N, C-alpha and C positions, 0 to 999 in steps of 0.2 A: 799428706798431700805432697808431691813431687813438682806439682806444677807451686807451689805456689812459695813467695820466697820462707825462706829460716826464720823468719819471724813469725809462721804465722800462728803460732800456737802463744806465744806472749801478748801476740793478739788480742786472740779469744779469753785472756783471762779478768781482762780491767770490766770484757766487755758483759763478763760469767756475775760480775760481783754486784754489775750494775741490777742486771737478773735476781740476786738473789735479795737486795736490797730492798727489789722492792717484792717478792716474796712473805720476809719479813715487815715490810714498812709495814703493820697495825701491832705488832710488836712495840715499836722500838717507838714510846711513846711522852717519851721524853726529852723535850732539846739538844741534850747532853748527852746521848744514848745517839741519837743521826751521826752528832757532830766524828763520837768518838767511832760509829761504823765506820766512817768517810777517807777517818784521823789514821786508823787500820789499813784501810783500803789503800790507802797515800804511801803509806808506808810499806805493806808490805808490794807494792808496786815501783815501786826505787828500787829495790832488790833485790829484785824479779828484772828490771829494766838497764840494773848494773851487769848484771849477770850479761842478759843479751848484748847489750853492747858491747862484750867483749870485743868479740869477729863487727867492727863497722865497716859494714858494705857503707850507704851515706853518700851517695855517683855527687849526686844535686848539690849535698851540702861542701863538700868538699869541694868541689867547679864548683859552685855560686857560690856562695855565704858568705861559708867562709873568706876562698877567696875573695870577695868583696870586701870585705871586711879588714881585710889585706890591706889591697891599694890603695881603699880610701884613704888609711892616711901614714903608705910610704908612695903609695909612685901613683900619679891621679890617671897618669897617660895611658897604662897598663891593669884600668878596671876595664876599659872594655876592647875586646877586640875585631878585627877586621867585619865579622861577622856574629857579633855581639855571642858569641858560644856561654861562656861563661857566668858574668855576674850580667843577668838582665831585665834584671826591676830599675830604678832610677836611682841615681846616684844616693837621693839622704838616708835610700834604706837603709846604705849597707856600711852609716852609720850606725845601724843595730846592731850586727855583726861583728864587730869593730873587737867588744869588749871579749866575743870568744877567739879573735883568730891572737888577743897578744898570747895563745894558751897554748900548747904542741896538743897538735891536731887531735892525738890520743884520747887527752883528756877536754877537747871542744867536742869534738863527737863524742864524746860519754856522760854531757851537758846538758848536750842539742836532745840526744835520739830520748838524755828521761826527758827533758820538756814538753820533748813532741808525743813522748807511750805517753804522757802520761795524763794527755791533752782527751786519751783516747775514754777514763769512764766519763766525764761531764756531759764528755761526745754522746755517747751509748745517752745517757743520763735524759738527758734536752731532748732527745731523739721521741721517747720515749713519755715527757711531757709536751714538748708539744703535742705531738700527736694524739696524745690523749688515752694512749692503748692500756688494752684492761687485758685480765687473763693471758688467753696462749695466744694474742694477736703481742702479747710485748718482747715475749720467745720470738716467736715468727717472725718478728722483725729487729731482735738482739744476733738472731740465726743471720736473717739478711746482713749483719752488718761485720757478721764477721768474716765470713765467706767473702768478704765484695772482695772483686782484685783490684780497682783501684788503690782501697788504701790498700789492702798489704801492697801495692808498689811504691804506694806514697812512701809509708812505712821504710820501706826497704831503703829507695833513693834519698831519705832523711831533704825530707819537703817538708810544705807547712800546711797540710792541702785544709790536712784531718782541725789548725785552728783556727782553718778558717771558714771553712763545716761546721763546725761549735757556736762561730761570729754569725754565722750567716741566722743559726736555731733565736741564735738569742736576739734577734732582732726584731724578727715576725717574734715569739717570745715578748720583749716587748714592747711593738706597733699593739699586740692583743691588750697586752698590762696598763694602754698609757705612757709608760716612758717615749712619747715622741725622743727627744730629746736627744735619750742613750741613741733610740735604734737607730736614727742618726747618724751617728757622729760613727758607732761603729758597722753603718752598715759603708761610713765614705770612708774608711779605713782598710773595710774588706777592696773595694771597687779599688785603690788604689794598689793595694795589691794584691791583687787578680786583677786586671783589665776585664776583659768580659763580665764580668760585673760592674762595668759603667753602668749602661746599657738598662738592667732592668732596675735601679735606683731611679732611674729617670721616671720611671713609676709617680713611683710616693708623689712626685710633679704635678702629672697628670690629674691626678687625682685627690692635689689639694691639702694634699695631709703638711700641711708649710712644719710643722715641730720638726719631722723625719728629714726634711729637704734644707731645715735653715740648721741639724746638723752638722748631715754633709758638706755641705758649704764650709758650715766653721773649717770641720777638719780642712779640707781643699783649700779653702783662705791664710790657714797656717802653714800645710806644710809646702803651699810657696811662696808665701813670704820663708821659710824656713831657708828653702831652696836655690832663691837669689839673695841670701843674707849668705851663708855657711856655704855653696856649690859656689865657684866659679859656672860663667854664663856659658863659657864654649867648653865646660863638662856633660852639662846637660843641655847641649845641644847637642852637643858626642852623641848622645846616649838615644835623643829622636831622629837622629843621624841614622842609627846602627842598627836601633832595634823596635826601630822601628818606620820611621820611612821606607826603610831596604825590602820589607819587607812587605808595602803595601802591592799588594795584587801578583806577587812571586810567593807563590803555594811550599807548602814545608812538609815533604814527600815520609820522613820518620813513621816508621811502622806507631810510637804509640802519640802522632796527632791525632787524633779520633776527633777533630771537624768538618766538616766538611768540606776545605780546599786542602784537606789531608786523604780525608778519603776519593773523591778527584782526581786529584793529583796523581795518582797510583798506580786509580784506574785507565787512568789517558794517555797519560806523560811515561812512556815507555822506558826505562837504563837507568835511571836513578831515580833509589833511598834511600834516603839521609835525611842530615841535619841543618842545613844549607839552603836555602833558598833559592831556587831557579826558576830560569821564566820560560811564562803556560804559555802552551801553542790554541790554533782557537775553535781544537774541539774543547779544550774545559777553557779555556774565555767563555765557551759562547751556553755548555751547561755549566757553569756557577753561577749566572745570571739569573739561570732558568731557575734555577734553583734554588737564590737564595730569590727569585719573587716569591718563591713558592711558599717556603718558610718562614720569608718576611707575615706578606700576609691577616695568617689571624693575629702577629704580632701590629701588625696597623693599625686591626677592625677592632684591636680588643681595648689600644689609647683610648682607639674613636666613641667606642662608647662609656668606657670610665672619664673622657672631657667631658662628654655629654651629662652623663647618671655616674657620680660617684659608685663605687660596690658595695658593698656589708662589707664589713669585718673579714666572716667567712671566705666571701668569696675575693676579696682582694687576696691574703694570705693564698690561696689556687690559681689566677688571676697573676701573681709577682712568682710562682714559682714556676708558670708558663711564662714569665717572661728570661728569665734567667736559663730554664733547660734552651729555647731558642737557641738564644746568643751561644750560649757554651756550642751545639750542632753551628753557629755560621761562623765564630771568630776564626781569624789565620789562623789562630794553634788555640786548641784543647787539647793539652799533656791527659793523656788515661788517668792519674789520678785526679782532676779537676772531676770527672764522672763523678769521684765519693759526693760532691754536693744532689748528686742525684736520686742519692737515698731517706732524703725527706720529702721529696714530692711522693715516692715508693711508700713512705709508710704512709702520709696524710692519705693517700687512695686506697690502704687498706683499709684506715679506720673506718674512711667512707661507706667505703665495696661492704663491710661489715652493720654498717646500719640502711642504708642506699637500696645494697643486692645489684650492684649494674648490669646487663647482661653478657650472658656467657662468652660472646666473642668478642666481646670488647675486655673481655676480664684472659681469655683468649693471648686478649691481645697487651693489657698490661702483661703480662705473666714472658712470656716469651722475650721483649724488652725487660724484663729484671734480670734472667736467662739470662741472659746475653751482656745483660752489661754486669752483672755477679764473674763472670768470667777471668780466671786468674789470665796473668799476660805474656805471661809464658807459655801457654795451651795454648795462647793463639799463636804465636812464633811455631809452634810445635803442626803445627796442622801447615803453618804455609809450607815450613821447610819440608813437610810430608807429603805432599802433596801439590805442590807449586801452583796453587791459589792464592793470585795477590789478594783478592777478596777476605780470607780471615787475616788480616792484621787490619781490619776493618768490624772487623765483629761488635768493641765496642761503640764506634759510633754506629751501628745499625740496631742496637739494644736504645740508644738515645735516641734514636729517632723514631721507633715505636712506642716507647715511653712520652717523643712530644705530641704525636700520633692523637695517644691514648692522651690525655690530656684536654686536647683541645678539642676532640669532640667529646670528651664526656664534660666537659664546656659547654659546647655550644647547645647540647642538651639539657643543660641547666639554665640556658640563659634564655633557651625559646620557651624549656616551660612558664618559666618567669614571666612572659612578654601574655603566655597564651593567656595566663591567672592575669594579669594586668589589662589584659583587653577582653 
């Protein structure tokens, strides 16, 4: 697999172990047997992960999290550079990485990699569990997870999107099982770490799931209070200015920004593909305004319907995931590894299709999106270098767009059917 990172084989191991667990689950009849299985898997993964971590890439970890952990206790003025290129989260998050930043880079990188690597095991487990997959469908979805280009890219970079994706799975599971306070708290944490998740979190307010909303507001209040107490006000203002306001309306054309703004800026603003915000031209502004209007229209309609008539639990899950997908599409920045989160609606669609058999053309649309979303990022760069076609740098965006269209069409079909039935 030359287009995947050197970590690709290692990523497949915890996913394979998860699949094997479901194969022998019926034989593990006592709780201690299951605990023994998972503890043995954990020990094995720590051993394999330690070996894999000897060649450390982890660019985002060292550039961002390790840098932030060092500067928050050593040099506050150096935490954010002029272009917010290194550490990008709000200042309080940097304290989470201060213990690692006190270690030598080699040891810090190993610990961080191991923590992220073993997270793939529960990620694979809860993906199967939430979607209630059986038999061959389990292996299909687990294979899609193992071949997922954004996951491979995320592990190679040393980012935490696999942890956020696991968090989303647990949020949906806790909402499903009635643990709404816990779901709201975790959703609030996820939204603070990955800003594109803030908009979807508002869905539960429209649905009047007040315990979920309360849990999210509790986290927001605690973080706001802690930021005001433990972080100088000028540093919070500096973060808002350099990392939020400076990017408002100024797109980032880098190849790994797979949001609408990244796609349009690469197509309509020639001459620069990089990580610093650039001033848009009139063509980009017009296209961006029109495209956002079209993409937001289904979200507004879903929220309007949900405000009038709260959805069923199953429908709420699909609607929430439509909002997650739409938010990633329209966010100013959606790094390629963010798209790992879309493995959740993919798994749920596969399960639903096995029960209801969607129309062939809709499945073709869906699988085209899945294929594009699964591509390793190095292959998109290779295609661009070989052809000179800048569109190849946006294949993940196009996959996300096709998935969004599929989810919206499927939702509208179910909505119209329900409306006709009630009439």
